[in-house]
C-alpha positions in Angstrom: 86.5 70.6 91.9 89.6 72.0 90.4 89.4 75.5 89.2 91.4 78.5 88.1 90.7 82.2 89.3 91.4 84.8 86.6 91.6 88.6 87.2 91.5 91.1 84.4 92.7 94.7 84.7 91.2 97.9 83.4 93.1 98.0 80.1 91.9 94.3 79.5 88.3 95.5 79.7 88.3 98.9 78.2 85.8 98.3 75.4 83.8 95.5 73.7 86.7 94.3 71.6 88.6 93.7 74.8 85.6 91.9 76.4 85.7 89.5 73.5 89.4 88.9 74.0 88.8 88.1 77.7 85.8 85.8 76.9 88.0 83.9 74.4 90.7 83.5 77.1 88.2 82.3 79.7 86.6 79.8 77.3 90.0 78.5 76.1 90.5 76.7 79.5 87.6 74.8 81.1 89.0 75.3 84.6 88.8 79.2 84.4 85.7 79.3 86.6 86.0 82.4 88.8 86.5 85.8 87.1 87.6 89.0 88.9 87.2 92.3 87.0 88.5 95.9 87.3 86.6 99.0 86.0 87.1 99.9 82.3 90.4 101.6 81.6 91.5 103.9 78.9 90.7 102.9 75.3 93.4 105.2 73.9 95.9 107.7 75.3 93.4 110.6 75.3 90.7 108.7 77.0 89.4 108.9 80.6 89.1 105.9 82.9 85.6 105.2 84.2 86.8 105.4 87.8 88.0 109.0 87.1 84.6 109.8 85.6 83.0 108.5 88.7 85.2 110.7 90.8 84.2 113.7 88.6 80.5 112.8 89.0 80.9 113.0 92.7 82.8 116.4 92.5 80.1 117.9 90.4 77.0 116.4 92.1 74.3 119.0 92.4 75.6 121.1 89.5 74.6 121.5 85.9 77.6 119.4 84.8 76.5 116.3 86.7 73.9 114.9 84.1 76.5 115.1 81.3 79.2 113.2 83.3 76.7 110.5 84.2 75.6 110.3 80.5 79.2 109.8 79.6 79.5 106.9 82.1 76.3 105.4 80.9 77.4 105.7 77.2 80.6 103.7 78.1 78.7 100.8 79.6 75.8 101.0 77.1 78.2 101.0 74.2 79.9 97.8 75.4 76.6 96.1 76.0 75.2 97.0 72.6 78.3 95.8 70.7 78.3 92.5 72.6 74.6 92.0 72.0 73.7 91.7 75.7 70.8 93.2 77.6 71.3 93.7 81.4 69.9 96.1 83.9 72.8 97.9 85.5 71.0 100.3 87.8 72.8 103.5 86.7 69.8 105.7 87.7 70.1 104.4 91.3 73.8 105.0 91.3 73.4 108.5 90.0 70.8 109.2 92.7 73.2 107.9 95.4 75.9 110.2 94.2 73.6 113.1 94.2 72.7 112.3 97.8 76.4 112.5 98.8 77.7 109.0 98.4 81.2 108.4 99.6 84.3 108.6 97.5 84.8 104.8 98.1 81.3 104.1 96.9 81.8 106.1 93.7 85.2 104.5 93.0 83.8 101.0 93.3 80.8 101.4 90.9 83.2 100.9 87.9 84.2 97.4 89.0 80.5 96.7 90.1 79.0 97.7 86.6 81.8 96.0 84.7 81.2 92.8 86.6 77.5 93.0 85.9 78.3 93.2 82.2 80.8 90.4 82.2 78.5 88.1 84.1 75.8 88.7 81.5 78.2 88.2 78.6 79.7 85.0 80.0 76.2 83.8 81.4 77.7 83.3 84.9 76.4 84.3 88.3 77.3 87.8 89.6 78.7 87.8 93.1 78.8 91.3 94.8 82.1 91.7 96.6 80.3 93.9 99.2 78.4 90.8 100.5 81.5 88.7 101.1 84.7 91.0 101.5 84.7 92.7 104.9 86.4 95.5 106.8 86.3 96.1 110.5 84.9 99.3 112.0 88.5 100.8 112.2 88.8 100.3 108.4 91.3 97.3 108.7 90.7 94.2 106.5 88.9 91.3 108.1 90.7 88.4 106.4 89.1 85.6 108.4 85.5 86.7 108.0 86.1 87.4 104.3 87.6 83.9 103.7 84.8 82.1 105.5 82.1 84.1 103.7 83.7 83.8 100.2 84.5 80.1 100.6 80.9 79.2 101.6 79.5 81.4 98.7 81.7 80.1 96.0 81.4 76.4 97.0 77.9 76.5 95.9 78.6 77.8 92.4 80.2 76.2 89.3 81.7 79.7 88.4 81.2 83.4 89.0 82.1 86.9 88.1 83.2 89.1 91.1 84.0 92.9 91.0 87.4 93.7 92.4 88.7 96.6 94.5 86.0 96.8 97.2 84.2 95.3 100.1 82.0 96.6 102.9 82.1 98.0 106.4 80.0 96.6 109.3 77.3 99.2 108.6 77.1 98.1 105.0 78.8 101.1 103.4 81.4 100.5 100.7 85.1 100.4 101.5 87.8 100.2 98.8 91.3 98.7 99.2 93.9 101.4 99.4 96.3 99.8 96.7 96.3 96.9 94.3 92.5 96.5 94.9 91.4 94.2 92.2 94.6 92.2 92.5 93.8 91.7 96.1 90.3 90.6 95.4 91.6 88.1 92.8 94.0 86.5 95.4 91.1 86.4 98.0 88.8 84.7 95.5 91.6 82.2 94.4 92.2 81.2 98.0 88.5 80.9 99.0 87.7 78.9 95.8 90.8 76.5 96.4 92.1 77.4 92.9 95.0 75.5 91.5 96.3 78.8 89.9 95.6 82.5 90.1 96.0 84.1 86.6 96.4 87.9 86.7 95.9 89.2 83.2 97.2 92.6 82.3 98.8 94.5 79.4 102.4 93.1 79.8 103.7 89.6 79.2 104.9 88.9 82.7 107.3 90.5 85.1 110.3 91.9 83.4 114.0 91.3 84.5 114.4 95.1 84.9 112.7 98.4 84.3 111.8 98.6 80.6 112.0 102.4 80.6 115.7 101.9 81.2 116.3 98.7 79.2 113.6 98.8 76.5 113.8 95.1 75.5 114.1 93.7 79.0 113.3 90.0 78.9 110.4 88.6 80.9 111.1 86.3 84.0 109.9 82.9 83.4 109.7 81.8 87.1 110.1 83.7 90.3 109.6 82.9 93.9 107.7 84.9 96.4 110.9 85.8 98.2 112.5 87.0 95.1 109.4 89.0 94.2 109.4 90.7 97.6 113.0 91.7 97.1 112.4 93.2 93.7 109.2 94.9 94.8 110.9 96.4 97.9 113.6 98.0 95.6 111.0 99.6 93.4 110.1 97.0 90.8 106.4 97.5 89.6 105.0 94.1 90.5 102.1 92.9 92.6 102.0 94.3 96.0 102.5 92.1 99.1 98.8 92.5 100.1 97.8 91.0 96.7 99.9 87.9 96.9 99.7 87.1 100.6 96.4 85.2 100.4 97.6 82.8 97.7 101.1 82.6 99.1 99.8 81.2 102.4 97.8 78.7 100.5 100.6 77.7 98.2 98.7 78.8 95.1 101.0 79.8 92.1 100.3 83.2 90.3 100.8 83.5 86.6 101.1 87.0 85.1 99.7 86.9 81.6 99.1 89.4 78.8 95.4 89.8 77.6 96.6 91.0 74.2 99.2 88.3 73.8 97.7 85.2 75.4 100.0 82.9 73.7 102.9 84.4 75.6 103.8 82.2 78.7 104.1 85.1 81.1 105.7 84.8 84.6 104.9 82.1 87.2 105.2 83.1 90.8 105.9 80.1 93.1 106.3 79.5 96.7 109.1 77.0 96.1 111.0 76.6 92.9 113.8 74.4 94.4 113.1 71.7 91.9 113.6 74.1 88.9 117.1 75.1 87.9 117.5 78.8 88.5 119.5 81.3 86.6 122.2 83.1 88.5 120.1 86.3 88.6 116.4 86.6 88.3 115.9 90.4 88.2 117.4 93.8 88.8 115.6 96.7 90.4 116.4 99.9 92.1 115.4 103.2 93.6 116.9 106.7 93.8 116.8 109.5 96.4 118.6 108.0 99.4 120.9 109.5 101.9 123.6 107.9 104.0 124.2 109.1 107.6 127.9 108.1 108.1 129.2 107.8 111.6 132.8 107.0 112.9 133.8 106.3 116.5 137.0 104.7 117.8 136.2 101.3 119.4 132.6 101.5 118.5 132.4 97.7 118.4 133.3 97.6 122.1 130.6 99.9 123.2 127.5 98.1 124.2 124.2 99.5 122.8 126.0 101.8 120.3 123.9 100.9 117.3 120.7 101.1 119.4 121.5 104.6 120.6 122.0 105.7 116.9 118.8 104.0 115.6 116.6 105.2 118.4 116.3 108.9 117.4 116.0 107.9 113.7 113.0 105.5 114.4 111.4 108.0 116.8 111.0 110.4 113.9 109.3 107.7 111.8 112.3 107.5 109.4 112.7 104.2 107.5 116.1 102.6 107.8 116.7 100.9 104.5 120.2 99.5 105.1 122.9 99.6 107.8 126.3 98.4 106.6 129.0 98.6 109.5 132.7 98.5 110.0 134.7 97.9 113.1 134.7 101.7 113.9 132.1 103.0 111.5 128.3 102.8 110.9 126.3 103.9 107.9 122.6 104.2 108.0 120.8 104.5 104.6 117.4 106.4 104.8 115.1 107.9 102.2 116.2 111.6 101.5 112.7 112.9 101.7 112.1 111.6 105.2 115.4 113.2 106.4 115.0 116.5 104.8 112.8 118.3 107.5 114.6 117.1 110.5 118.2 116.7 109.5 119.8 119.2 111.8 117.8 118.1 114.9 118.5 114.3 114.1 122.2 114.8 113.8 122.2 116.8 117.1 120.4 113.9 118.8 122.8 111.3 117.5 125.8 113.4 118.6 124.3 113.7 122.1 123.6 109.9 122.1 127.0 108.5 121.0 129.5 111.4 120.8 130.9 110.3 117.4 134.3 111.3 116.2 132.7 112.1 112.8 129.1 112.4 111.6 128.1 113.5 108.1 125.4 113.1 105.6 125.8 112.2 102.0 122.9 112.6 99.5 122.1 111.7 96.0 122.5 107.9 96.5 120.7 105.3 94.3 120.3 101.7 95.6 120.3 98.8 93.1 119.5 95.2 94.0 120.6 92.2 92.0 118.2 89.4 93.1 118.3 85.7 92.4 117.8 82.4 94.2 120.5 81.1 91.8 123.0 83.2 93.5 123.1 81.0 96.7 126.5 79.4 97.1 127.4 80.2 93.4 130.8 81.6 92.9 131.7 84.6 90.8 128.4 86.5 91.0 129.9 89.4 93.1 132.9 89.6 90.9 130.8 89.7 87.8 128.7 92.5 89.3 131.6 94.6 90.3 133.4 94.1 87.0 130.4 95.2 85.1 130.1 98.4 87.1 133.9 99.1 86.9 133.8 98.7 83.0 131.1 101.3 82.9 133.3 103.6 85.1 130.6 103.6 87.8 131.8 104.1 91.4 130.2 101.9 94.0 129.5 103.9 97.3 128.0 101.1 99.3 127.7 97.3 99.2 125.3 95.1 101.2 124.4 91.4 100.8 121.5 89.7 102.5 122.4 86.9 104.9 120.4 84.4 102.7 122.5 85.2 99.7 119.4 86.1 97.7 120.5 89.5 96.8 123.4 91.9 96.5 122.6 95.7 97.0 125.0 98.3 95.7 124.8 102.1 96.3 125.8 104.3 93.5 125.5 108.1 92.7 122.0 109.0 91.4 123.5 110.4 88.2 124.9 106.9 87.5 121.7 105.0 88.3 120.4 104.2 84.8 123.9 103.5 83.4 124.4 101.1 86.3 121.1 99.2 85.6 122.1 98.8 82.0 125.5 97.7 82.8 124.3 95.0 85.2 121.6 93.8 82.9 124.1 93.5 80.1 126.4 91.4 82.4 123.7 89.0 83.5 121.1 88.9 80.8 122.6 89.9 77.5 
């Protein structure tokens, strides 16, 4: 049976009015069978997320403040239920007792999703499926993908639809364990794969993935289609998009993801595809970047003729757990780009180790570097992209300190001074999207 899995974030479920919007979206398409929900988010800028209230309840357990915090949590859920005209037993007294007895931080954090899913299941008149019964972690805390998939697939196969809380699963002893990041997004992807969905719709408060950071380019346009490979490149360079853990389950199954806006459901959003070769691609799909990098620059005559030179440079860097972001080379030079924060506490010792290892003619460190990636599957074998990029930065009077292009021609990465970072983003956006 064909179906669509939909996931709604906290801002999409902050109050009864948002619940109604979500229900309208679900009922608008008969294939939207499986619903994954987050905990209620903020209703306004001065509000508190339910998850934060649950954390506070744990912190003040056993004190005079505890009843008031639990009353505030209860009021949030009771208020939504009352406005929607539904009656459901949520078990808040039991949750309060568990917290008083010293429930774990993960347990407390998960109850927002649990309670919201209970409400949504009652409102939609669909079965509630507790994630703790089907999403599993091993004793060492690692996620058990195979056991989870088999359990979820068996459970969902028996149901015409369901509501599942996001963000958490269970340990072998039955205790609650939460995902470390992108929790509800991950649950949605796991459900979509297990249900054999034809699409995974991730509903949030933005109309898709934007071509660049809207804090720098306020009217940045949404991306219509993007491949998983392009998404990984943009995410790696700092774009705020779905984490790899949240897309891997559907990526392996070839299920497309659509990012949609709960408050503007008429907007098409962004479709994330495994393969978009049949669709004509723009030259550039998106632009992303990060600041606070350093370059370790090394020069050595006849470096290219010295076997193992690069390995001897890299070994002491890796031994200290420093991430190597890029490593452009010349015939007698090598530059290693690393996060400045990781270099800060061991700079002197590391440079001494590199000197001992390769006896360079010159070694120096330059700081305050920003890295910007111009990403697009349409760049492959297309002439003039690099020229357009360099021309845009030159016209903006921005000096390029480093250039690196991936072997697959999917991206071009440039390094600029951190002070020029935002101007460079705007210049490149203007060149490829304006």
